[in-house]
N, C-alpha and C positions, 0 to 999 in steps of 0.2 A: 313720619308719624310715630309718635312715641307709643310704648307699649305699656299696659297697666296689668299689675298682678295683685290681685286682692287689694285695689285701691292704691297700690304703690306704684309710682311712675319709674319706667326705665326710659331714659331720655334717648333721643336721636345721637346725642354726643357719646352716650355709654354703649349705644348699638355700634357706632362707627368706630369706636377705639377697640371694640371687641372683634371687629371683622378682621383684623390682621390674623387672627387665630383661626380663620376659617376660609381657606382658599376654596374658591367655587369657580364654576365656568363663566359665571356673570355676576355683575353686582347686587342683582336682586336675590340671588341664591345665596351669596355670602352674607347679606343683610339678614336675610331669615335665618340662617344657621346661628349667626351670632346672637340675634334676639332669642333664639330658643334656648341656646346656652345661658344667657342672662336670665331667663325665666326660670329654668332648672335650678341654676345656683341661687336665685331668690327663694324658690319654694324650699330648697333644702336649708338655707340659712333661716328662713322662717320657721321650719320645723324644730330646728335646733333650739330656737328660742323657746317654742311651745313646750319641749321636751327639758327646758331649763339648763341645757348645755352651756348656754351662754344668755347674756341680758340682751334685750333689744337695744338698749343705749350702747353696749359694748360693739354689738354686730354693725352699727354705724359707722364705727370708727376702724374696722379691721382693715389691715393691708391684705393684698391678695394671697401672700403665703399664710397669714393667719387664717383667712377665711377657708383656704384648702384644709388647713389642719382641723378645724371646727366641723367642715363637711365630713372629712374623714373620721373623726371621732363620732360624728352621728352615725355614719354608715356602719362603723364597727359596731356601735351599739345596737343597731336594728337588724343588720343582715346576718344571718347565720346560715350555714349551709351545712349538710353533712359530709364527712369525708368519704369519698368513694372507697368502698370495702374491695378486696381482691376479687370476690365473684364478680362484681360491676365491672371491674377493669377487664377481667379475662373476657366476660361478655361482650364488651365493647371491642376487644381485640378480635374475637372470633367473627364478630359481625362486620369487622371493617378491615380485613387483612390486606385487602388491596391498597389500603393507605401506607401500609408499612413495608414496602418494597424497596430493597437495596437498588440504587440506581446503577451502581457498578455491576453486580452480579445478576440483577434481576429477580432475586430470590427474597421470599418473604422474611423478614427479620424476626429473630426469636422474641417472644414474648417478653422474657426477662430484660432484654435490651430496651424495649419501648415502654416498658410498664411506668417509669417515673413520667414520662410524657403524657401518656393516657391519663394518668392520675391528675396530673396538672391540668389538662384540657377539661377533664370532667369538673374538677373543682372551679375552674374559670366559668365554665357553661353553667354550673348551678349558681355562681355568684351573679353572673350578668343577669340570669332568669330573676333571681331574687330582687336584684337591683330595679329591674324595669317593672316587676310588679309593684314594687314600693313607689317607684316614681309615677306609674299610671294611677296610683291610689291618691298621691298628691295632686297630680293634675285634674284628677275627676273632682276633686273638693275646691279646686282654686276658681277663681273669677279672673279669667284672661281676657283683655280687650287689646285689639290691635295686633295680634299675632295672625296673620293671614298665611295660609300655606301656599 
């Protein structure tokens, strides 16, 4: 059964072609994950057109790598997150010292050694939260038919 996103069809053939990228325990789960991925891709490209990052005509002829570049450009323009400051990193370290135990010595690793990892983790966590909030907004506005959970 095809999926429709804002009156645009995502065909069964497109979903089946995408399924290779979504290993799952069964065929129905793989199909659902592939369909969801294509819906998200469509919504992101649709928003890129709305924000005039690319024209509607151009989006129809994009190769996969070009589509990914347009989506990345969109996300770079939309999602901004603050850099975690030193105080935030120290607070995270103090609250999660049990995550920073050296497996050889069974001792807590010093803050200076794990600081870059904490900073990266907090940046990634903020980015993912911002991305999901943005995507939730797109999904809430979209008319999606045929995507059963």
